[in-house]
N, C-alpha and C positions, 0 to 999 in steps of 0.2 A: 606251181602254186605259190602265190605271194603270201608270205607270213603276215605282212603288214595288212593286207586286205582281210585276212581272217582274224587278226587279233585286234583290229581297230587301232593300230598304231602302238600297241603295248610292247612290241618287241624290243625296243631300245629306249625305254622311257627316260625322259629327263636327262639324257646324256650320261647316264650311269656308266661306270667303267669296270664292271666285273667281267671275268672271262665269259660267263654265260651270256651276258647282254651283248658283249662284243661278237660272240658267235651268231646270235640271233640277228644282229645287224648285218653280218656278212651274208646270211641266207636270204634276207628280205629282197623282194623283187625278182627272185628266181622261180621259174616254174618247175617244181620238183616232182618226180614220179613218186609213187607210194614207197618204193624201196629207198629212194633217196631221202624221203622224209623220215624214214626209219633211221637212217644213218645220221641225219641232222639231229633228230631227237636224242639219239644215244650220245652224240657229241656234246649237246647242251647239258645233259645229265652228268657227264664226266668232263666238264669244260676245263678244269684245272689240269687234267691228265692228258687231254687230247694232243697237245703239241709234241708230246713225247712218245706217242704210240706209232707203231709201224702200220702199214696198210693192212697187214694180216691181222694184227691185234685189234684194229678198229673194226675189221670185218667180223671177227669173232664176237666183239662187244655188241655189234648191231644185229648179229645173226644173218649176215648176208655174205655174198662171195667177194673175194678180193678184187676181181675185175669191176664189181659194182662200186667199190670205193674209188677206184680209178676214174670210172665214168662220172661219179658224183663230183670229184675234184674238177674234172673238165667242164662239167655243167656250171660250175661256179666261176669259170673263166681262167682256170690255171692249166698249165701244161700237163700236170699229172699230180698224184698225191704228194710226192716229195716237195713240189712247189707250194702246194697248199700248206704242208706242215711247216715249211720255212716261213711262210707268211704268218702263221699262227704263233711261231716262236718269236717273231719280230714284234707283233702287236700284243703278245701276252708273255713277257719274259718270266722266267722261273722265279718264284718267290722263295724266301728262306724257309727251310723245313721247320715246321712248328713241332710242338711237343705232342701233337695228335698221335704220332706213331706209338707213343708209350701208353695210349689209352686202351682200355679193354673194349670188346665189341659193343657193349651196351653204351659206353660213353661215346664211342665213335658214332653210333646211331643218333645220339642226341646232338652231337656236334654237326652232323650232316643236316639235321632238321633246323638247327640254328642258322646254317648257311642258306637253307631253302627260304627261311623267313627273311634273311638279309636280302636275298634276290627279289623276294616279293616287295620288300620296302623300296627297292630300286625301281621296280616296275610301277609302283604307285606314285613315284615322283611326278608322273603325269596323271593327274586324277580324272582327266576328261573321259576315258573309256568307262571307268566305273560310274562316273556321274551320268553318262549316257545310259548305261545299263540300269541304273536306279530309276531314271525317268521312264524307261520302257516298262520295267516291272511294276512301278507304282500305277501306271496308266492302264494296265491290263486287268480287266474285271470279267471273269475270274482270272487268277494267276496259276497256271499249272506248273508244278515243280517236279522235275523228272530225275530220278537216280536209281539205277538198278545195281544189284549185287554189291560190289565193294563201295559204290558211291551211294547206296541207299541211306546210310547213316548221315551222310552230308546233306542229302535232300531232306531227310526227316528233321534234322536240326534246324535247317533254314525255314522249312514250312512251319515248324512249331512256333518259332519266334515271329515269323512274318504274320502268322494268324492273329497275333495280338494287336497288329496295327493295320493290316490290310483286310478289307471286308470279305474277301472270298479267295482263299488259297486252297488249291487242290493238289494233294500229294500223289504222285505217280511213282510208287516205289516197288510195284510188282509187275513183272513182265507177263507175257502170254497173249492170247488171242484178243483179249479185251482192251489191251493198251491203246490201240488205234481208236477203238470205240470211245474211250475216255478223252482222247485228244479231240476227236470229232465233237463230243459233247461240250468240251470247254470252248471250242471255236464257235459252235452254235450259240452258246450262252454269252458270247461277246468278247472272249479272250483275244488279245492282240499280240501277246508275247508268251514265250515259254522259257523257263529257266531250267537248264540241265547241268547236273554235276556228273562229270565223266572221268573215271579213274581206271588205271590198268588193273586187270586186263580188260580191255574194252569189249564189251559184248556187242556182237553184230546187231542184236536187237535194238540197241541204243542208236546206232548209226541209222538203221532203217526207220526208227521212230522219229528221229529228228528230220529226216528227209520227208517223212509223211507230214510232220507238223508244218514244215515250210510250204508244202503243197496245199495245206489247209489255210494258208495265209498268215501263219503266226511268225513273228520275228523270234529267232532262236538265239538266246544268250547262253553261253556255255562256260562253265568253270572246268578246265581240264588241266592235266598234269604237264602239258607242253603245247606250244603253238603249233607243233607238228603232229599232234595226236590225230587219230583217224577221224574224229568228229569235226575236225577243222573245216573240212569241205562241206559240211552240212550245217554250219553255224554262221549266223550273221555277225555276231560279236563274240569273240573268244577271249577269255581272260585266263592267262596261264598261272599256275601255282604248282611247283614241283612237289613230288612225293619223295619220301625217303625209301631207299631200297636196301639198307644195310642189314635188316632183320629178315626172318623167314617170311613175314607178311609186311607189305608196304605200310608206311606211316604217312598220314595226311594232315599234318598240322597246318601247313600253308594253305591248302584248299579250304580247310575249316575256317581259318582266319579270314580268307578272302570272302567266304560266305557271309561272315559277320560284317565285313566292310560293305558288302553289297546291301545288307540290311540297313546299315546306317545311311547309305546313299538313297535307298528307297524311302526311308523315313523322311529325308529332306524334301521329298516330293509328295508326301502325304500330309496335307494340312491338319488332318485330325489325328495324326499319330500320337502326339503328346497327350491329347485328351483321352484317347483310347487306353493308353498306358495308365493314366491316372484312374480311369474308371475301373480297370482291371485290379489295380492295387487296392482300391476302396472295397470292391467286392471280395477280394481275397482276404482282406482284413476282417470283413464282416462274417465271413465263413470260417475264419480261423484256419485258413488253408495251409499256412506255413508256420513252422515252429519258430518262436522268437528266441 
């Protein structure tokens, strides 16, 4: 599976030169199996460490067998994993050890999220995929926004703000047998696109629902933690934003920020957006809605 096809070209945006971007560039254009996509995903998340991991260590990191790592390297065109690791060391030389090792676990989690945000900034060096997504979302009336379990908060936040500028936003944040019914209802009402926030662990129901939305004729725009996430195969345009994994529960600063960037792009394609915001502010002031 080509990462470029699923990410709309966001894999190596703007010629950025971070280890994660270099890895995604290496993977683009290769048709990978689900197991190989899991390995690729793990490598991107630990991009700085990968050139120094053994095949056994990488297998443990990805939760696959050591032979799977070898087959993955061959699928990328290398003689085996040692050749892939030599290549990675050549294109991503070791950097000086920073003071990060002296940080406590909470500080390390913050530093990891800062790195995720830097990576997002590199991806956004090419604004074309986000601009395209903004046009698709602005044109969809209604606009269904899907996010289940860990991603429900991201979907709710986007839908809350989008509802101030878009005339018809429909939040889909609860799973169950009625989810497909609500997708059908949106499609019958004229929806042309669906926005999904997909974060680990990825519920099977999300993958199934996105496939159903595509069958219903909707263009699926997805914000996910990786270009190799399970939802990639059922997304028309995937925008990656990594999550932090250093704490007991994942942190999602980059996906949240990418959601706000998408809101900005959508507003650019909604001529009445500014007028709607001004109308809301006037009504809020008249109602004394906010404490001054």
